[in-house]
C-alpha positions as CSV (number, residue, x, y, z in Angstrom):
1,X,-10.1,20.4,-12.6
2,X,-12.7,18.9,-10.3
3,X,-16.4,19.2,-10.3
4,X,-18.1,20.6,-7.1
5,X,-20.7,18.1,-6.0
6,X,-23.0,20.9,-4.8
7,X,-23.1,23.2,-7.9
8,X,-21.4,21.1,-10.6
9,X,-19.0,23.9,-11.4
10,X,-15.5,23.0,-12.6
11,X,-13.0,24.2,-10.0
12,X,-9.2,24.2,-10.4
13,X,-7.1,21.9,-8.2
14,X,-5.7,24.0,-5.2
15,X,-8.4,26.7,-5.6
16,X,-10.7,27.7,-2.7
17,X,-14.4,27.2,-3.4
18,X,-17.5,28.2,-1.6
19,X,-20.6,28.3,-3.8
20,X,-24.1,29.4,-2.9
21,X,-25.3,25.8,-2.7
22,X,-22.5,25.1,-0.2
23,X,-23.5,28.1,1.9
24,X,-27.2,27.0,1.9
25,X,-26.2,23.5,3.0
26,X,-24.0,24.9,5.8
27,X,-20.8,23.5,4.3
28,X,-17.7,25.6,4.9
29,X,-15.3,26.9,2.2
30,X,-13.0,24.1,0.9
31,X,-9.7,24.0,-0.8
32,X,-10.1,21.7,-3.8
33,X,-7.7,18.8,-3.8
34,X,-7.6,15.5,-5.6
35,X,-5.8,13.2,-3.1
36,X,-7.4,10.0,-4.3
37,X,-9.2,7.6,-2.0
38,X,-6.9,6.8,0.9
39,X,-9.1,4.1,2.4
40,X,-10.0,2.4,-0.9
41,X,-6.3,2.2,-1.8
42,X,-5.4,0.9,1.7
43,X,-8.1,-1.8,1.6
44,X,-7.3,-3.0,-1.9
45,X,-3.5,-3.1,-1.2
46,X,-4.1,-5.0,2.0
47,X,-6.4,-7.5,0.3
48,X,-4.2,-8.1,-2.7
49,X,-0.8,-7.7,-1.1
50,X,0.0,-5.2,-3.8
51,X,0.7,-1.5,-3.3
52,X,0.7,-1.0,-7.1
53,X,-2.8,-2.4,-7.4
54,X,-4.0,-0.4,-4.4
55,X,-2.7,2.8,-6.0
56,X,-4.2,1.9,-9.4
57,X,-7.7,1.3,-7.9
58,X,-7.9,4.1,-5.2
59,X,-5.4,6.7,-6.5
60,X,-3.7,7.3,-3.1
61,X,0.0,6.2,-3.0
62,X,0.1,6.7,0.8
63,X,-3.0,4.5,1.3
64,X,-1.6,1.8,-1.0
65,X,1.7,1.7,1.0
66,X,-0.1,1.6,4.3
67,X,-2.4,-1.2,3.2
68,X,0.4,-3.2,1.7
69,X,2.4,-2.9,5.0
70,X,-0.6,-4.0,7.1
71,X,-0.8,-7.3,5.2
72,X,0.3,-10.1,7.6
73,X,2.2,-11.9,4.8
74,X,4.8,-9.1,4.7
75,X,6.8,-9.9,7.8
76,X,10.4,-9.0,7.7
77,X,11.4,-12.0,9.9
78,X,10.9,-15.3,8.2
79,X,10.0,-18.5,10.1
80,X,11.9,-20.4,7.5
81,X,15.3,-21.3,8.9
82,X,17.5,-21.4,5.9
83,X,21.1,-21.8,6.7
84,X,22.2,-21.0,3.2
85,X,22.9,-24.6,2.4
86,X,21.0,-26.6,-0.2
87,X,21.6,-29.9,1.6
88,X,20.2,-31.3,4.8
89,X,21.3,-34.1,7.1
90,X,24.8,-35.0,8.4
91,X,28.1,-33.6,7.2
92,X,30.2,-35.3,4.6
93,X,33.6,-36.2,6.1
94,X,35.0,-36.6,2.6
95,X,36.4,-40.1,2.1
96,X,40.1,-40.3,3.2
97,X,41.6,-42.9,5.5
98,X,39.9,-44.6,8.4
99,X,42.9,-44.5,10.7
100,X,44.2,-48.0,9.9
101,X,47.9,-49.1,10.6
């Protein structure tokens, strides 16, 4: 249940609502929905690089995912050129003979 900001009446989620105060203010009939705050979720997720935190603060899962994906730190291609080896420098020829007769 959500509260109408015009008449303070409790209205069920998904119900259509058009109170007298809305009519006087020239506001059209609305379907009540609690979608959370998309933009707040997006901004928080982008700033914190955390979709979970964006969703927790703003309440919009879509906004949180969009904000997290907009973060520049989340690139899929890394500038780090890791070859899978933990060693750097020349190759080890492994001891053996030096070709002497």
